[in-house]
C-alpha positions in Angstrom: -16.4 12.9 22.2 -19.6 12.0 24.2 -23.1 11.4 23.7 -23.9 14.9 24.8 -22.6 16.4 21.4 -25.1 14.4 19.5 -28.0 16.9 18.8 -31.5 15.8 19.8 -33.1 16.4 16.6 -30.9 13.4 15.0 -33.2 10.3 14.4 -30.6 8.5 11.6 -28.8 5.4 12.9 -25.5 6.7 11.9 -24.0 10.4 11.8 -20.4 11.4 11.0 -19.2 13.9 13.7 -15.6 15.4 13.6 -14.3 12.3 11.8 -15.7 9.7 14.0 -18.8 7.7 13.7 -21.8 7.7 16.0 -23.9 4.3 16.1 -26.9 3.7 17.9 -27.3 0.5 19.9 -29.4 -0.9 22.6 -27.4 0.6 25.3 -27.3 4.3 23.7 -24.6 5.4 21.3 -20.9 4.1 20.4 -18.3 6.4 19.0 -16.1 4.7 16.5 -13.1 5.6 14.6 -13.6 5.4 10.6 -10.3 3.0 10.8 -11.9 0.8 13.1 -15.2 0.4 11.1 -13.3 0.1 7.8 -11.3 -2.6 9.3 -14.6 -4.6 10.1 -15.1 -4.5 6.3 -11.7 -5.9 5.5 -10.4 -2.5 4.3 -6.8 -1.6 5.4 -4.7 1.5 4.3 -1.1 2.2 3.7 -0.7 6.2 3.3 2.2 8.4 3.8 5.9 7.0 4.2 6.8 3.4 4.4 8.4 2.9 7.9 8.7 0.5 10.4 5.9 1.8 12.4 3.3 2.0 9.4 4.5 -1.4 8.3 3.9 -2.8 11.7 0.4 -1.5 12.0 -0.2 -2.8 8.6 1.2 -6.2 9.3 -1.0 -6.6 12.5 -4.2 -5.4 10.7 -3.5 -8.2 7.7 -2.8 -10.8 10.4 -6.0 -10.2 12.3 -8.1 -10.2 9.0 -6.2 -13.1 7.7 -6.8 -15.3 10.7 -10.3 -14.2 11.3 -11.6 -15.4 7.8 -9.0 -16.8 5.6 -11.4 -17.3 2.8 -12.7 -13.8 2.6 -11.1 -11.0 0.4 -8.9 -8.1 1.8 -8.6 -4.7 0.4 -5.4 -2.8 0.6 -5.7 0.9 -0.4 -2.1 2.5 -1.0 -1.2 6.1 -1.4 2.4 6.1 -0.5 5.8 8.0 -1.7 7.6 4.9 -0.6 10.4 4.7 2.1 12.0 1.8 4.1 12.6 -1.3 1.8 13.4 -3.7 4.6 9.9 -2.9 6.3 8.2 -3.2 3.0 9.6 -6.3 2.0 8.7 -7.8 5.4 5.1 -7.0 4.7 5.4 -8.3 1.0 6.9 -11.6 2.3 3.7 -12.0 4.7 1.2 -11.0 2.1 2.8 -13.9 -0.2 2.2 -16.4 2.8 -1.5 -15.3 3.2 -4.4 -17.5 3.0 -7.0 -14.8 2.7 -7.1 -13.3 -0.8 -5.9 -9.7 -1.2 -6.7 -7.0 -3.6 -4.6 -3.9 -3.7 -6.0 -0.5 -4.9 -3.7 2.5 -5.9 -5.2 5.9 -5.0 -3.2 8.7 -5.5 0.4 7.8 -6.0 2.0 4.7 -4.9 5.8 5.4 -5.4 8.9 3.3 -4.8 8.5 0.8 -2.0 4.7 1.7 -2.1 4.6 0.5 -5.7 6.2 -2.7 -4.9 3.5 -3.6 -2.2 0.9 -2.7 -4.9 2.4 -5.5 -6.7 2.1 -8.0 -4.1 -1.6 -9.2 -4.7 -2.8 -10.8 -7.8 -5.8 -8.3 -8.1 -4.4 -4.8 -8.5 -6.8 -2.0 -9.1 -6.0 1.7 -9.9 -8.4 4.7 -9.8 -8.1 6.4 -13.2 -6.1 9.5 -12.1 -3.8 7.7 -9.8 -0.1 6.7 -10.7 2.6 4.3 -10.0 6.4 5.6 -9.6 9.2 3.0 -10.2 12.8 3.7 -9.8 16.2 2.0 -8.4 16.6 2.2 -4.6 19.1 5.0 -3.3 20.9 6.0 -0.2 18.0 8.2 0.8 18.9 10.1 4.0 21.7 8.0 5.0 24.7 9.9 5.8 27.9 8.6 3.8 29.9 11.6 4.3 33.3 10.9 5.5 33.2 7.0 4.4 36.2 5.3 2.7 36.0 4.1 -0.8 35.9 0.3 0.4 33.0 1.5 2.7 31.3 3.1 0.0 31.8 0.2 -2.4 30.3 -2.1 0.5 27.0 0.2 0.6 26.7 0.3 -3.2 26.8 -3.5 -3.3 24.0 -3.8 -0.9 22.1 -1.2 -3.0 22.7 -3.4 -6.1 21.4 -6.4 -4.2 18.3 -4.6 -3.4 17.9 -3.3 -7.1 18.2 -7.1 -8.3 15.6 -8.2 -5.9 13.2 -5.2 -6.5 13.5 -5.7 -10.3 13.0 -9.4 -10.0 9.8 -8.7 -8.5 8.5 -6.3 -11.2 9.9 -8.7 -13.9 8.0 -11.8 -12.4 4.8 -9.7 -12.2 5.1 -8.1 -15.6 6.6 -11.0 -17.7 9.3 -8.8 -18.8 12.9 -9.3 -19.2 14.7 -8.2 -16.1 17.1 -6.1 -18.3 14.1 -4.1 -19.5 12.9 -3.6 -16.1 16.4 -2.1 -15.1 16.2 0.3 -18.1 12.7 1.5 -16.6 13.9 1.9 -13.1 17.3 3.6 -13.7 15.3 6.8 -13.6 12.1 8.0 -12.0 9.5 6.5 -14.3 5.9 7.5 -13.8 3.0 5.2 -15.1 -0.5 6.4 -15.6 -3.4 3.7 -14.9 -3.7 3.1 -18.7 0.1 2.6 -18.8 0.3 0.5 -15.8 -2.5 -1.8 -17.2 -0.6 -2.2 -20.5 2.5 -3.2 -18.8 0.5 -5.6 -16.4 1.7 -3.6 -13.4 -2.4 -3.1 -12.9 -4.8 -5.8 -13.5 -7.9 -3.2 -13.9 -8.8 0.4 -13.7 -11.5 2.0 -11.4 -13.3 4.6 -13.8 -14.7 8.1 -13.0 -18.1 6.6 -12.4 -16.7 3.6 -10.0 -16.7 1.2 -13.0 -14.0 -1.1 -13.4 -12.6 -1.3 -17.0 
């Protein structure tokens, strides 16, 4: 995109064109990606699947903002169907070491590892029509065909360790016994905003008019 795409009749300082923002400055105009502009406002996003790539990008953004101003709050918006546990837990562990305060916001659905990352902040907000999904870890897309019984048992033992680790995180946040968390996560369990607030998964709800309840 170039300055030539800007109509001559435009007199405002900012205008959105094809998902980019044109900002006027002393030299003329700059074309800025919305993500870059939001990053300057200390807003970062996790959308889609939790992968090594998405977590790498998120981790770098959090590091930059944490080092830039360790006293100013960062907002992490999450809409994710979950994914890689090890990559997600790497981000979770870093968040716990950050000096900058963090607030997570669930928009849409935060499922599985996405829900665990939502729980990483002391302030956890949900839009009124958003949902959380909790469940035990699974093999996912891993091919276990042809494996022998002891090999399968080893895979199951690893899954059970991850199950305990994730359930411990949820139990610590909610203050519920881990046995109750196991009962919740044994199946796919959805929580709307009100239910999440009641269980202390969320700390507040963003209402239809943008007001926090």
